[in-house]
matplotlib code that plots the C-alpha trace (Angstrom):
import matplotlib.pyplot as plt

x = [80.9, 80.0, 78.9, 81.5, 80.2, 79.3, 81.1, 78.5, 77.2, 77.6, 74.3, 71.4, 68.4, 66.2, 68.5, 69.0, 64.8, 64.3, 66.6, 65.2, 61.8, 62.8, 64.6, 61.5, 59.2, 61.4, 61.9, 58.4, 57.7, 59.8, 57.9, 54.4, 52.7, 50.9, 51.6, 51.2, 54.0, 56.7, 59.6, 58.7, 61.6, 61.3, 63.9, 63.7, 61.4, 61.0, 59.6, 58.3, 60.0, 57.3, 57.5, 53.2, 53.8, 56.2, 56.5, 57.7, 59.0, 58.6, 59.7, 58.1, 60.7, 59.7, 56.3, 54.6, 53.3, 50.0, 50.8, 52.7, 48.9, 47.7, 51.2, 50.2, 46.8, 48.6, 51.0, 48.1, 46.2, 49.0, 49.8, 48.1, 49.9, 53.3, 52.5, 51.9, 55.0, 56.9, 55.5, 56.9, 60.5, 60.8, 60.7, 59.5, 57.8, 54.7, 54.2, 54.2, 51.3, 52.1, 51.8, 53.0, 54.3, 56.2, 59.6, 60.0, 64.0, 63.5, 61.3, 63.5, 66.8, 64.9, 64.2, 67.7, 68.5, 66.2, 67.6, 71.6, 70.7, 68.8, 71.9, 74.2, 71.9, 71.8, 76.0]
y = [29.6, 27.7, 28.3, 27.5, 24.3, 25.0, 22.2, 19.4, 20.2, 17.9, 17.5, 16.6, 19.2, 16.9, 17.1, 20.8, 21.3, 18.9, 20.9, 24.5, 23.2, 21.6, 25.0, 26.9, 25.3, 24.8, 28.5, 29.4, 27.0, 29.0, 31.9, 30.5, 30.9, 27.6, 26.0, 22.7, 23.2, 24.0, 21.6, 20.2, 19.7, 19.2, 16.3, 15.7, 16.7, 14.5, 16.7, 14.2, 14.9, 16.5, 18.9, 18.3, 17.0, 16.9, 14.6, 16.5, 14.4, 15.5, 14.8, 15.9, 16.6, 15.3, 14.4, 11.0, 9.2, 10.1, 13.6, 12.8, 12.7, 16.3, 17.7, 16.1, 17.6, 21.3, 20.7, 19.8, 23.0, 25.3, 23.6, 26.1, 29.1, 27.1, 26.6, 30.2, 30.9, 28.5, 30.0, 33.3, 32.3, 29.4, 29.7, 26.5, 25.5, 24.3, 24.8, 21.3, 20.0, 19.5, 15.8, 16.1, 12.2, 11.3, 10.6, 6.7, 6.8, 9.0, 6.0, 3.3, 5.1, 5.2, 1.2, 0.6, 2.6, 0.6, -2.6, -1.7, -0.3, -3.6, -5.3, -3.2, -3.7, -7.5, -7.3]
z = [-100.6, -97.6, -94.6, -91.5, -89.5, -85.9, -83.3, -82.2, -79.0, -76.3, -75.1, -77.6, -78.1, -76.2, -73.1, -73.5, -73.7, -71.0, -68.7, -69.5, -68.6, -65.6, -64.4, -65.3, -63.7, -60.4, -60.2, -60.5, -57.9, -55.7, -56.2, -55.7, -52.1, -52.1, -49.1, -50.1, -52.8, -49.7, -50.0, -53.4, -55.7, -59.7, -60.2, -63.8, -67.0, -70.3, -73.0, -75.9, -79.2, -80.9, -77.8, -77.3, -73.7, -70.9, -67.7, -65.1, -62.1, -58.5, -54.9, -51.6, -49.3, -45.8, -46.7, -46.6, -49.5, -48.7, -48.8, -52.1, -53.5, -52.3, -53.7, -57.1, -57.2, -56.2, -59.1, -61.8, -60.1, -60.9, -64.2, -66.5, -64.4, -64.8, -68.6, -69.1, -67.0, -69.6, -72.5, -71.8, -70.7, -73.0, -76.9, -78.3, -81.4, -79.4, -75.6, -73.8, -71.7, -68.5, -66.5, -63.1, -61.9, -58.4, -59.2, -58.7, -58.1, -54.7, -53.7, -54.7, -53.2, -49.7, -50.4, -50.9, -48.0, -45.7, -47.0, -46.1, -43.3, -42.2, -43.3, -41.1, -38.1, -38.6, -38.6]

ax = plt.figure().add_subplot(projection="3d")
ax.plot(x, y, z, "-o")
ax.set_aspect("equal")
plt.show()
């Protein structure tokens, strides 16, 4: 007797893994007391297909670009703790090594906004 087939999932496995990892890290950041990590938002996550590494994208809201480097260092310093929390909360075959990167989409969006403002003031 054959097993009934499950309906296809709406999102691929990689997208679900990325979202679960992002949520887990973001939730733990809210609980941490490091003042360098205040107003930091985890904007995305890209877990490698082999689950060995994860690129975690962040935005340092309300902070200048030079402060973003400090936030990146704080996140790298917190990476072992965040990885341990991830291991407790998410069941994966491998626990990915976390690499934190400033989200380029935020900077690009700000640049587009500045261009639109300058065009508006010229009219």
